[in-house]
N, C-alpha and C positions, 0 to 999 in steps of 0.2 A: 644403782642397785647396791645393796649392802647385805652382809651376812652377820647375824648376831647369834649368840648362844642364848637360847630361850630358857626362862625360868617358869615357875608355876603360873605366873600371871598371863602367860601365853596359851594356857591350856585350851581355853574356849576358841580362840581364833585358829589355833593349831587343828583342833578336831573339826572345825567348820571347813577348813581347807581340805583336810583328808576326806571328809564326807562327800565333797564335791568332785573329788578326783577319780576318774574312771579306773585307774590302775592301783588304787589303794587297797590294802588288805587290813584286817583288824589289828595286825601287829603294828601298823603305822600309827594307831591311835595313841594318845598320850598315856592312856592307862597301862599299856604294855611296858613301856620303859619305866614307868612309875612303879609297877609291880616288881620289876627286877630290882630296883633300888630298895624298895621296902622289904622284900623277902630276903635278898642276898647282899645288900649293901654296896653294890657297884654303882658308880656315878653315871648319871645320865649326861650325855653330851648332845643336846637337842638343838640342831642348827636350823635357823629360819632365814630365808632370803626375802628381803623387803624391797619393794619398788614403790617409792613415795608412800611409805608406811603401810602398804598393802602386802599381804603375804603372797609371794610368787613361787615359793617352794619350801619344802621341809626335808630334812635328813636326820632321822632319829639314829643315834649311836649310843652304845654302852661301852664304858671302859672296863674291860674284864682283865683281872690280873691276879696272879698268885702273890702272896706277901713277899715284898722285896724284888719282884720281877717288874719288867717294863710293861708287860701286858699288851693288849691289842684293843683297838676300837672296832666294835662289831655292830653291823646293821643287818639283822638284829639277832641276839642270842635266843635260844630255846624255841625257835620257830623256823618256818620254811623260807621266808623272804622278808626283806625290809627295803633298804636302799632309798635313794632320793625320789621324791615326788615333786614335779615342777610344772610350770605352765609351758616351758619350752626346753629344748636340749641345752641351750646356752646357760640357763639357770641351773640345770642338773650339773653341768661341768663346773660352774662356780661353786656350788655346794661341796662337790667332791674335792675341789682344789683347796677350799677352806679347811675341810676335814684333814687333808694331808698336811697343811701348814700347822694346824693345831696339834696333830700327832707328832710332827717333827719337833715342835716347840716343847712338848711335854715328854719327849724321849720315848714315845710309844713305838713299839717294834714294828707293828703292821696295822693296816686298815683292811677289814673284811667287809665286803659288800655282797649281800645275797639278794639276788633279784630274779624276777620272772623275765624270760627272754624268748624271742621267737627263733633264735639260732641254736646251734648245738651247744649243749650245756657244759660238757666235760666233767660233770659231777658224778655221773652214773646214776643220778636220781631224776625223777620227774614228779610233777604234781598231777593228780587225777581229778578232773572236774566233770560233773554231770549236769547237762542242761535240764532244767525241770519244766514239766508241762504246767498247765494252769490248775490242775487238781490232782489229789492223790489217786483218784479213780483212773485218770488217764495214765498216771505214773505206773500203777499196778498193771494196767493193760499192756504197757510197753515191755514188761518183763517176760522172760521165757517161762514155760510151764514149770520147769525144774526150780527156778528161782521162786516162783509164787508158792510152790509146794514147801520150800524151805522156810518161807515166811509164815505159812499157815500152821506148820507143825508145832512150834512153840505156843501158838495161840490155842490150838486144840488141847495142849497139855496143861493149860492154865497159867502160863507165864504172863507177866504184865510188865509194862514200862511206865515209870513215873517221871515226869519232867518237873524241874524245880530250880532252886538256887542253892544258897549256902547250906540250907538245912539237909541237903543230900550229899554234901561233900565227904562226910565220914564214910558213907557207904561206897561212894565213888572211889575213895582212896583205898579202902579195903581191897577192892578188886584191882585197882591200878598197881598198888605196891606189890601185891602177890604176883601179878602178871609180869612186872618188870624183873622181880627176883627170878622167876622161872625162865625169863629170856636171858638172864645173865647180865642185866644192866642196872646201874644205880638209879633209884627213883628220886624225883623231885620231892621236896618237903610238902607236907599238907599246907603249911603256911604260904607256899608259893601259889597253890591253887586258890586258897582263900583270897589272896591279894588280887589275883586275876578276876575271879568271879565278882568280887566286891567292886573292883575298879570298873569293870565293863557294865555293871548294873543290868539294864534291860537288854543289852546287846549280848549277854552271856547266859547260857543255860546249862544245867547239869541234868543228865539223863541216866537212869538206873533201871536195868532189867532184873526182875525178881522171879525166883522160882515160886511155885505155889505155896511153899512153906515159909516164904518171906526172906530167904537167903539171897543177897545180891549176887548175880551171876555174870553180869556184864554192865559196863558203865562208860560214859563219855561226857565230854564237855564240848559245846558248840559256841562259836562266836560269830555274830553277824556283822558284815560290813556292806552297807548298801543293800543290794538285793541278792547277795551271795552269802550262803551259810558255810562256815568252815568248821571242820572237826579236828583240832590239833591233837586231841588225846582220846583214844578209845581202847578199852581193854576188856578181856573176858577171862573167866576162871576156867582153866583147861579141863578140870574134872567134869564140868557141866556142859562141855561141847556137844555131847549127844542130844541135848535138849535144844540146840540151836538158839541160845539166848542172843548171840551176836547178830543173827539175822533179824530177829524181832527188834533189837535195839536200833539197827540201822534203818529198818523200815519205819520205825517211829520217828526218827530224826528226819528222814527223807520226806515222808508224808506230811510231817508237821511243817517243814520248810515250804513244800508245795502249797499247802493250804494257807500259809501265811503270805503268799504272794512272792516268795523268793524265786529268782529265775535260774539260780545255779547252786550246786552243792559241791564243795571242794573236800575231797577225802583226805588230802594231805599227801606228803611225799612217799615215794617207794622206789625200789629198784626194779626196772623192767625184767620180767621173767620170773621173779620170785613170788612167793605165796601171797604176800600182801598186795602185789600188783594184780595177780589173778583175781583175788577177792574183790578188789575195787573195779576191775574191768568188767566183771560179771553183771554189775549194776548198770553198765552202759557208759561208764566214765571214760573220758578221753585224756591223753597225756598233754601236759604243758611243760616246756623246758624250764630248767633252772640254771642260773649262772651264779656261782659262788666264787668270787675273785678275791685274791689276797694281794694287796698293794704294798709296795715298799714306799714309805713316806718320803725317803730321801731322793729316790729316783722318779717318783710318781708313776711307776710302771707296775703292771701286774706281775707278781713273782710266780704265782702258780694258781691253779684252781683247786679249791678244797674238794676232796673226794672221799666218800665213805662207801664206795661201791663194794670193796672187798675187805673183809676183816683180816688183819695181819695175824701171823701165828701167835704173837704175844697177846693180841686182843682176844683171840679165840680161847687161849689158856685162861685169861682173866675172867672171861664170861663163864667158862666151865667151873672155875672156883667159886664165882659169885652165886651160881645156882645151888651150890652145896651149903650156903649159909642158912642158918635158921632165919625165919622171916623177921623176927624181932631185931636180929643183928643187922640184917640188910636194911631195915627201916631206920635204924640209928645211923649207920655208916653211909647209907646211900645219899641223903641230902648233903652231907659234908663233901662228898666227891662230886655230886651232880652240879653243884654250884659252879664248878670250874669247867664243866663240859658244855661248850656253847651250842652244840647241835641239839 
């Protein structure tokens, strides 16, 4: 068994291995790390374990750092999980050990592995996943009367949802950037989303919910991996909430996934008990634990678990200030800051 650092010539065999692995997410695909490199300039450190020249495991990492800093290896940035995928636990261990050796040799400060786990996470966050029936009709029948009413309200008012690709990204970004400013958080660049959608090709889709007069009111991007559909980004414009565009948007994504033969829909991470958790739970989604471990390359031990469960006083102050920015200013400054925020 040997571990090598993969270049672009490995992309096909890398994705073939990922597609066959039951624990893979869309973020494990080559396109994710490639999008990070293309949009933000960080280096891919894509590790492959080979047994007699056959892929036995992969570990995608990205070297994120401020100019002049030692930085960190992250698997993976800007998403819920990454971590090693292997044929057995021994190969997992080998890949992690190689990552530690590489980090130590490059004077990298720490290695961050974000993984799904069956145990207690320590992150304060969970993933929310809904098992899908064989049709949208059965899915609708599984919902409560209140939820069905919330879906039908925007339909009666004439709202519509369009599914597409790059051609919808400007409308998606108009909704996303405004929502992020209103939440007090820097937004990714439009270029980042362009790289993701372009890289994932048929595995990625853009969804936009429109008011009857054509204004985009809610939007999302979905990524498919195997028979699971993931929604890493979804936003809505607060002023339009009385029209329930978000409910129609999610119904379009869920029903579309069910009709396409997908067996599960992953809503993304949230903090139990908060509003986003209640929103996802009402659809019938169940929690999955996350483990976000920070390793010291010198000792090979976990230093701590990343946690974003509670905002610090300083963070809350920063969010409050960000909300007061004009949208144009937030859109200019946001991507410059967001590049260095790995969550």
